[in-house]
N, C-alpha and C positions, 0 to 999 in steps of 0.2 A: 147549427151543426156542432156536435160536441168535439172538442179537440182531443187528439190522442196524447197520452202522457209522453214526456220526452224520454229519449234513450239515456240510460244510466251508464256512464263510462266505466263504472266499476264492474259491469257485466262483461266488458270487452275481453280481458285476459282469459277468464274461464271458458267463455264461449269459443274464443279462437283456439284455445288448447284442445277442447273437445273435438272441434272440426278437424284440426290438423292431425289429431291422433285417431281418426276414424279407422275402423277395421277395414280390411281389403274389400273393395266393391260396395262399401256402405257409406261413403262420404255424403252422397245426396240425401240418404235417410237421416244422417246425423244433422245436416243443415236444416232439414224440415222439422226435426224434433226440437232443435234449438229455437227455431222461429215460434214453435208452439210454446216452448218454455218461457219465452219473454212476453207471451201474451199478445196484446194488441199493439205493443210498441214496435215500430218498424226497425228491423235489424239493419245497421248500416251496411250498404253493399260493399264498401271498400274493406270492411272487416271480413266479410265473407270471402272476398277475392284474395286477401292476404292469407287467410287460413287455408283456403283451397289450394293456393299456389304452394304453400308449404307442404301440404299433404301430397300433392301431385309430384313435386320435385323430390321429396324424400322417398317416395315409392317408385320413382322413375317410371311414371305413367307412360304407356305406349298408346299413341293415337295414329290412326290411318290418316295419311296426308291427302287422300282423294285426288291424286295426280294421274290416275289411270294406269300406273305401273306397279301397283301393289306396295309401294314404299310406305313405311311407318316411321314416325319420329318418336324420339324419347324426350320427355319433359324432364330436364335436370338443371340445377343451378348453374353448372359450368357452361351450358349451351344457351343460357338466357342472353338475348341480344339487345341489351338496353331495356327501356321501358320500366314500368313499376309494377310490382306484384299486387298493388292495390287497384290496378286498372281492370276493366272487364275482360280485356284481351291482352295477353302477354306474348312477346315475340321470342322464338327460340330458333337457333341455327340448325339446319340439317346439312352436314358436311358433304353428303353425296350429291345433293342438288346445288350446293353452295347458295342456298336460298333460305329465307326466313319463313317459318310457319307460325301463324297466330293461333293461340289456344284460348278458348273460352274456359276459364278455370272451373267455374261452377258446373258447367255442362260437361266438362272433361272431354272436349272434342276440338279438333282443328277446324277453324272456320275459313281459313284461306292461306294460300302460299304466295309470298311476294318476293320481289328482288331484294337482295341484301344491300342495305345502305352502304355506300362506300365513302370512306373518309380520306381526305387529301392532305391532312396535316403531317408534319414531319414525324411525329411519334408513330403514326400508323404506317408510314412508309418504312421506317426503321424496323418496326415489328414485322412488317411484311417480308423482310429478308429471311427471317427465321421460319416464317410460315411456308415460304416457297421451298426452303431447304428441307423442311419436314414433309412436304407434300407427297413425294414418291413413296415414303415410308408409310404415311397415312393411307394412301390409296391401296397399297399392297395389303396392309393390315385389314382394311375394310373388306377387300375381296375375300380374304381368308375367313374373316369374322362372319360374313354373309353365308359362306359355305357351312361354317360351324353351327350357326343359328338354324339353317334349313335342316341340318342333320339331327339336331338334338332338341329342338323346340317346335313340335308340330303346332299348327295354328288352330286345331279344334278347341272349341269352348273358350277362346281368348285371343290375345295378341302377343306377339313376341318380336323383338327387334334388337339390333346391336348397332352401335355407331362408334366411330373413332374421331376424336376431336384433337386439335392441335393448339399449342400455346407457345409463345416466344420464350426463349430461355433467359437466363440471367444476363448473359453477354450477347450482344448483337453479333450474328454470324458465328455463334459458338454452339452451345448446347440447345437442344430442342426438347419439347415435352409433348407426349401423346397421352390422351385420356381415353380409355376404352370403357364403354358402358354396355351392359347386357341386361335386358329386362324381359320377363315373361309374366303376363297376368292371366289368370284363369278364374272362371266363376261358373258355378252350377246352382242357379237360384232355386230350382226345384229340389235340389239336394241340400239346400241351406249351407252351401260351402263356397268359399272364395279364398284366393291366396295369390301371392306373387313370389317370384324368384328374381333376385337382382344381384349383379356383381359389377363393381367398378374398379378400374386399375389405372395406375399412374407409372409411367416410365420416362426418365430423363436421361438423355445420352447425347454424345457428339457423333454425328454421322461419320462413319469410317474409323472410329476409334478401335484400338487393338484389344483392350481389356474388356471382359464381359461386364455387363451392367445389370444391377439388381432392379427389380420392379416389385411393387406391392399392390395389394388391393383388399377389398372387403366383399365377402359373399353373405347375402342375407336371404333367409327363407321365412316368410310370414304367412300364416293362414288363420282363418276364422270359421268356426262351425257353430251354427246357431239353432239347430233343431232341439227344442225343449231344453235349451241351456245357452251358455255364452262362453264357448271354449276358444281361447287364443293360444296359438303355438308359434314360437319365434326362435330361430337360431341365427346367430351372427358370428362370423369369424374373420380374423385378419390373416392373410396369407402372403408369403414372400417367395420369389424365385429369381431366376436370372436368364438373360439372353446373351449368347456369345457372338452371334453374327450381326455385325452393325455396318456392313458394307453393301452386301447384296440385299436389295429391298425385299425380294420375294422370299429368300431364305430367312431373313429377319422376321417377316410376317408369319411364316410357317412355324418357326420356333416360338414366337410370342403366343400365337393362338393355341398351339399345341400345349404349351405350359399352362395357359389359362384353363383349357379343357381338362388337363390332368388335375389341377387344383379343384375345379368344380366337381369332378368325379369323386375325389377324396371326400369333399364336403357332403356330397350326396350319399355316399356309402356310410359315412359316419352318422348322418342323420337317420338312415335306415336302421343302423345298429342301435342307435339311441331309442328309436320307436319300438324296436323289438323287445326292449326291456320293460315296456308297458304291458302288464298283464290285463286280462279282461276286467277285473275288478277295479283297477286303477283308472282305466279308460271310462268305465261306467260312472265312477265317482266324479271324474272331470266333466263328463258330458252333462251331468245334472248340476254343476256348480253355478 
């Protein structure tokens, strides 16, 4: 039996880059084409796993958790709960369930939901003080975010989700940090179109402080149209705002999510205005590029 030629490590970086930068909803196609590109040489699975992990985390992939209640998880670097991106399955934290969901990165699906491993070391106990302090703010923000997602991101032709994660601050029992993630993925394969809308936000504050606190985030819209062409459209902006209520958790959550909604609406309207400047000739030229 003839032996297959060995894998050339020099192929690794370009192959991983192509997979990691796959257009929306086309990662599986790019992986298959890369396998054809290298011919009979088996492509290392850990390379595929790392590249797909990078792609999924950057695009904030949304996956149904299959828990019977319609919950969906967001694949992001901040929520990764240990493990290695080179593994077949990578664990991510879902803050609503306080459980870990395992994602098959190449298949882009949740394969199971498990209990979150608990650490009993001193560092974990000290960090847990801040997490408990942030918990009522996180829970209130999650409720408001769920309402916002339901009102602004219909589930037709795709998935949409939002989650609020917490992190310990610089000083134990001092400041706390919230990370807010919003992600919506859509695809119409018969129309040769796919795209996603994501935004991620960071706010650090001391619960109960008097002074307003600033928060910032990034909004990104990326789409790909492939009928008789290869059209990529991407817009990405950084936004800043502030929240003044840092005592009452419900009022804090309403202010925070309202401001996020206002900033997303500004971005949406600016994108519409930008697209209006495209005349039919320009669009036709891009379509055939």
